[in-house]
Chimera marker file (.cmm) of the C-alpha trace (Angstrom):
<marker_set name="trace">
<marker id="1" x="-29.589" y="-1.453" z="24.855" r="1" g="1" b="0" radius="0.5"/>
<marker id="2" x="-26.780" y="0.404" z="24.572" r="1" g="1" b="0" radius="0.5"/>
<marker id="3" x="-24.115" y="-0.748" z="22.574" r="1" g="1" b="0" radius="0.5"/>
<marker id="4" x="-20.835" y="1.085" z="22.718" r="1" g="1" b="0" radius="0.5"/>
<marker id="5" x="-18.723" y="0.081" z="19.592" r="1" g="1" b="0" radius="0.5"/>
<marker id="6" x="-14.647" y="0.534" z="19.358" r="1" g="1" b="0" radius="0.5"/>
<marker id="7" x="-12.629" y="0.931" z="16.180" r="1" g="1" b="0" radius="0.5"/>
<marker id="8" x="-9.236" y="2.225" z="15.250" r="1" g="1" b="0" radius="0.5"/>
<marker id="9" x="-8.383" y="4.018" z="11.565" r="1" g="1" b="0" radius="0.5"/>
<marker id="10" x="-4.718" y="3.224" z="10.512" r="1" g="1" b="0" radius="0.5"/>
<marker id="11" x="-3.456" y="6.000" z="7.493" r="1" g="1" b="0" radius="0.5"/>
<marker id="12" x="-0.015" y="5.829" z="6.149" r="1" g="1" b="0" radius="0.5"/>
<marker id="13" x="-0.868" y="10.330" z="5.464" r="1" g="1" b="0" radius="0.5"/>
<marker id="14" x="-2.088" y="12.347" z="8.159" r="1" g="1" b="0" radius="0.5"/>
<marker id="15" x="-3.364" y="14.901" z="5.374" r="1" g="1" b="0" radius="0.5"/>
<marker id="16" x="-2.879" y="14.217" z="2.020" r="1" g="1" b="0" radius="0.5"/>
<marker id="17" x="-4.425" y="11.279" z="-0.409" r="1" g="1" b="0" radius="0.5"/>
<marker id="18" x="-1.836" y="8.029" z="-0.116" r="1" g="1" b="0" radius="0.5"/>
<marker id="19" x="-0.952" y="6.909" z="-3.351" r="1" g="1" b="0" radius="0.5"/>
<marker id="20" x="-1.908" y="3.232" z="-3.375" r="1" g="1" b="0" radius="0.5"/>
<marker id="21" x="-5.264" y="2.834" z="-3.064" r="1" g="1" b="0" radius="0.5"/>
<marker id="22" x="-7.676" y="-0.586" z="-1.591" r="1" g="1" b="0" radius="0.5"/>
<marker id="23" x="-6.365" y="-2.873" z="-4.654" r="1" g="1" b="0" radius="0.5"/>
<marker id="24" x="-2.732" y="-1.021" z="-4.148" r="1" g="1" b="0" radius="0.5"/>
<marker id="25" x="-2.579" y="0.568" z="-7.630" r="1" g="1" b="0" radius="0.5"/>
<marker id="26" x="-1.535" y="3.683" z="-8.434" r="1" g="1" b="0" radius="0.5"/>
<marker id="27" x="-3.643" y="6.225" z="-9.148" r="1" g="1" b="0" radius="0.5"/>
<marker id="28" x="-6.468" y="5.154" z="-6.850" r="1" g="1" b="0" radius="0.5"/>
<marker id="29" x="-5.952" y="7.536" z="-4.281" r="1" g="1" b="0" radius="0.5"/>
<marker id="30" x="-6.806" y="5.941" z="-1.030" r="1" g="1" b="0" radius="0.5"/>
<marker id="31" x="-8.280" y="8.774" z="1.779" r="1" g="1" b="0" radius="0.5"/>
<marker id="32" x="-5.836" y="10.392" z="4.538" r="1" g="1" b="0" radius="0.5"/>
<marker id="33" x="-6.647" y="9.650" z="8.031" r="1" g="1" b="0" radius="0.5"/>
<marker id="34" x="-8.309" y="13.503" z="8.472" r="1" g="1" b="0" radius="0.5"/>
<marker id="35" x="-10.629" y="12.493" z="5.363" r="1" g="1" b="0" radius="0.5"/>
<marker id="36" x="-11.267" y="8.730" z="7.058" r="1" g="1" b="0" radius="0.5"/>
<marker id="37" x="-11.882" y="10.414" z="10.236" r="1" g="1" b="0" radius="0.5"/>
<marker id="38" x="-14.209" y="12.960" z="8.695" r="1" g="1" b="0" radius="0.5"/>
<marker id="39" x="-16.375" y="10.530" z="6.555" r="1" g="1" b="0" radius="0.5"/>
<marker id="40" x="-16.938" y="8.149" z="10.193" r="1" g="1" b="0" radius="0.5"/>
<marker id="41" x="-17.613" y="11.540" z="11.993" r="1" g="1" b="0" radius="0.5"/>
<marker id="42" x="-20.670" y="11.992" z="9.426" r="1" g="1" b="0" radius="0.5"/>
<marker id="43" x="-21.908" y="8.126" z="10.188" r="1" g="1" b="0" radius="0.5"/>
<marker id="44" x="-21.959" y="9.554" z="13.650" r="1" g="1" b="0" radius="0.5"/>
<marker id="45" x="-18.949" y="8.250" z="15.519" r="1" g="1" b="0" radius="0.5"/>
<marker id="46" x="-17.100" y="9.667" z="17.703" r="1" g="1" b="0" radius="0.5"/>
<marker id="47" x="-12.934" y="10.852" z="18.151" r="1" g="1" b="0" radius="0.5"/>
<marker id="48" x="-11.210" y="9.026" z="21.310" r="1" g="1" b="0" radius="0.5"/>
<marker id="49" x="-8.740" y="10.979" z="22.378" r="1" g="1" b="0" radius="0.5"/>
<marker id="50" x="-5.670" y="12.119" z="19.804" r="1" g="1" b="0" radius="0.5"/>
<marker id="51" x="-4.110" y="10.359" z="16.645" r="1" g="1" b="0" radius="0.5"/>
<marker id="52" x="-1.426" y="8.658" z="17.575" r="1" g="1" b="0" radius="0.5"/>
<marker id="53" x="1.665" y="7.590" z="15.005" r="1" g="1" b="0" radius="0.5"/>
<marker id="54" x="3.730" y="4.589" z="15.443" r="1" g="1" b="0" radius="0.5"/>
<marker id="55" x="4.184" y="0.820" z="13.668" r="1" g="1" b="0" radius="0.5"/>
<marker id="56" x="2.010" y="-1.275" z="12.706" r="1" g="1" b="0" radius="0.5"/>
<marker id="57" x="2.051" y="-5.003" z="11.677" r="1" g="1" b="0" radius="0.5"/>
<marker id="58" x="0.314" y="-4.812" z="8.717" r="1" g="1" b="0" radius="0.5"/>
<marker id="59" x="2.662" y="-1.572" z="6.986" r="1" g="1" b="0" radius="0.5"/>
<marker id="60" x="6.083" y="-1.548" z="6.634" r="1" g="1" b="0" radius="0.5"/>
<marker id="61" x="6.570" y="1.865" z="7.242" r="1" g="1" b="0" radius="0.5"/>
<marker id="62" x="5.234" y="4.239" z="10.650" r="1" g="1" b="0" radius="0.5"/>
<marker id="63" x="1.338" y="5.130" z="10.050" r="1" g="1" b="0" radius="0.5"/>
<marker id="64" x="-1.200" y="7.419" z="12.081" r="1" g="1" b="0" radius="0.5"/>
<marker id="65" x="-4.083" y="6.131" z="13.814" r="1" g="1" b="0" radius="0.5"/>
<marker id="66" x="-7.196" y="7.524" z="15.266" r="1" g="1" b="0" radius="0.5"/>
<marker id="67" x="-9.233" y="5.439" z="18.007" r="1" g="1" b="0" radius="0.5"/>
<marker id="68" x="-13.360" y="6.155" z="17.415" r="1" g="1" b="0" radius="0.5"/>
<marker id="69" x="-16.477" y="5.022" z="19.416" r="1" g="1" b="0" radius="0.5"/>
<marker id="70" x="-19.846" y="4.797" z="18.530" r="1" g="1" b="0" radius="0.5"/>
<marker id="71" x="-22.668" y="4.714" z="20.654" r="1" g="1" b="0" radius="0.5"/>
<marker id="72" x="-25.716" y="2.310" z="19.211" r="1" g="1" b="0" radius="0.5"/>
<marker id="73" x="-29.071" y="2.560" z="21.880" r="1" g="1" b="0" radius="0.5"/>
<marker id="74" x="-31.629" y="0.164" z="20.710" r="1" g="1" b="0" radius="0.5"/>
<marker id="75" x="-34.993" y="0.975" z="21.903" r="1" g="1" b="0" radius="0.5"/>
<marker id="76" x="-36.758" y="-2.001" z="23.891" r="1" g="1" b="0" radius="0.5"/>
<link id1="1" id2="2" r="1" g="1" b="0" radius="0.2"/>
<link id1="2" id2="3" r="1" g="1" b="0" radius="0.2"/>
<link id1="3" id2="4" r="1" g="1" b="0" radius="0.2"/>
<link id1="4" id2="5" r="1" g="1" b="0" radius="0.2"/>
<link id1="5" id2="6" r="1" g="1" b="0" radius="0.2"/>
<link id1="6" id2="7" r="1" g="1" b="0" radius="0.2"/>
<link id1="7" id2="8" r="1" g="1" b="0" radius="0.2"/>
<link id1="8" id2="9" r="1" g="1" b="0" radius="0.2"/>
<link id1="9" id2="10" r="1" g="1" b="0" radius="0.2"/>
<link id1="10" id2="11" r="1" g="1" b="0" radius="0.2"/>
<link id1="11" id2="12" r="1" g="1" b="0" radius="0.2"/>
<link id1="12" id2="13" r="1" g="1" b="0" radius="0.2"/>
<link id1="13" id2="14" r="1" g="1" b="0" radius="0.2"/>
<link id1="14" id2="15" r="1" g="1" b="0" radius="0.2"/>
<link id1="15" id2="16" r="1" g="1" b="0" radius="0.2"/>
<link id1="16" id2="17" r="1" g="1" b="0" radius="0.2"/>
<link id1="17" id2="18" r="1" g="1" b="0" radius="0.2"/>
<link id1="18" id2="19" r="1" g="1" b="0" radius="0.2"/>
<link id1="19" id2="20" r="1" g="1" b="0" radius="0.2"/>
<link id1="20" id2="21" r="1" g="1" b="0" radius="0.2"/>
<link id1="21" id2="22" r="1" g="1" b="0" radius="0.2"/>
<link id1="22" id2="23" r="1" g="1" b="0" radius="0.2"/>
<link id1="23" id2="24" r="1" g="1" b="0" radius="0.2"/>
<link id1="24" id2="25" r="1" g="1" b="0" radius="0.2"/>
<link id1="25" id2="26" r="1" g="1" b="0" radius="0.2"/>
<link id1="26" id2="27" r="1" g="1" b="0" radius="0.2"/>
<link id1="27" id2="28" r="1" g="1" b="0" radius="0.2"/>
<link id1="28" id2="29" r="1" g="1" b="0" radius="0.2"/>
<link id1="29" id2="30" r="1" g="1" b="0" radius="0.2"/>
<link id1="30" id2="31" r="1" g="1" b="0" radius="0.2"/>
<link id1="31" id2="32" r="1" g="1" b="0" radius="0.2"/>
<link id1="32" id2="33" r="1" g="1" b="0" radius="0.2"/>
<link id1="33" id2="34" r="1" g="1" b="0" radius="0.2"/>
<link id1="34" id2="35" r="1" g="1" b="0" radius="0.2"/>
<link id1="35" id2="36" r="1" g="1" b="0" radius="0.2"/>
<link id1="36" id2="37" r="1" g="1" b="0" radius="0.2"/>
<link id1="37" id2="38" r="1" g="1" b="0" radius="0.2"/>
<link id1="38" id2="39" r="1" g="1" b="0" radius="0.2"/>
<link id1="39" id2="40" r="1" g="1" b="0" radius="0.2"/>
<link id1="40" id2="41" r="1" g="1" b="0" radius="0.2"/>
<link id1="41" id2="42" r="1" g="1" b="0" radius="0.2"/>
<link id1="42" id2="43" r="1" g="1" b="0" radius="0.2"/>
<link id1="43" id2="44" r="1" g="1" b="0" radius="0.2"/>
<link id1="44" id2="45" r="1" g="1" b="0" radius="0.2"/>
<link id1="45" id2="46" r="1" g="1" b="0" radius="0.2"/>
<link id1="46" id2="47" r="1" g="1" b="0" radius="0.2"/>
<link id1="47" id2="48" r="1" g="1" b="0" radius="0.2"/>
<link id1="48" id2="49" r="1" g="1" b="0" radius="0.2"/>
<link id1="49" id2="50" r="1" g="1" b="0" radius="0.2"/>
<link id1="50" id2="51" r="1" g="1" b="0" radius="0.2"/>
<link id1="51" id2="52" r="1" g="1" b="0" radius="0.2"/>
<link id1="52" id2="53" r="1" g="1" b="0" radius="0.2"/>
<link id1="53" id2="54" r="1" g="1" b="0" radius="0.2"/>
<link id1="54" id2="55" r="1" g="1" b="0" radius="0.2"/>
<link id1="55" id2="56" r="1" g="1" b="0" radius="0.2"/>
<link id1="56" id2="57" r="1" g="1" b="0" radius="0.2"/>
<link id1="57" id2="58" r="1" g="1" b="0" radius="0.2"/>
<link id1="58" id2="59" r="1" g="1" b="0" radius="0.2"/>
<link id1="59" id2="60" r="1" g="1" b="0" radius="0.2"/>
<link id1="60" id2="61" r="1" g="1" b="0" radius="0.2"/>
<link id1="61" id2="62" r="1" g="1" b="0" radius="0.2"/>
<link id1="62" id2="63" r="1" g="1" b="0" radius="0.2"/>
<link id1="63" id2="64" r="1" g="1" b="0" radius="0.2"/>
<link id1="64" id2="65" r="1" g="1" b="0" radius="0.2"/>
<link id1="65" id2="66" r="1" g="1" b="0" radius="0.2"/>
<link id1="66" id2="67" r="1" g="1" b="0" radius="0.2"/>
<link id1="67" id2="68" r="1" g="1" b="0" radius="0.2"/>
<link id1="68" id2="69" r="1" g="1" b="0" radius="0.2"/>
<link id1="69" id2="70" r="1" g="1" b="0" radius="0.2"/>
<link id1="70" id2="71" r="1" g="1" b="0" radius="0.2"/>
<link id1="71" id2="72" r="1" g="1" b="0" radius="0.2"/>
<link id1="72" id2="73" r="1" g="1" b="0" radius="0.2"/>
<link id1="73" id2="74" r="1" g="1" b="0" radius="0.2"/>
<link id1="74" id2="75" r="1" g="1" b="0" radius="0.2"/>
<link id1="75" id2="76" r="1" g="1" b="0" radius="0.2"/>
</marker_set>
C-alpha cells in the first residue's frame, strides 16, 4: 500500500538558529528552517514547492514555512 504523508515545517528564522528553544529557555537554540528541512530530507522527506513567509496563528511575528511530503511504500 502506498501512503503519502504531508507536513509543514515552521520556523521564525530562515537561516539562523532561533534564540528560544522548545521550552522557550534562552540559550537552547532551536534549528532554523533550513536545518529543520535538511533533517527531514535525511529521513526521507521531500520539499514540496518553495519556502513561504507569512503570518501563523501560533506566533506573534511572521514565520518561514516549508511544505514537505514523504512516500511510505509498504509491501503487502
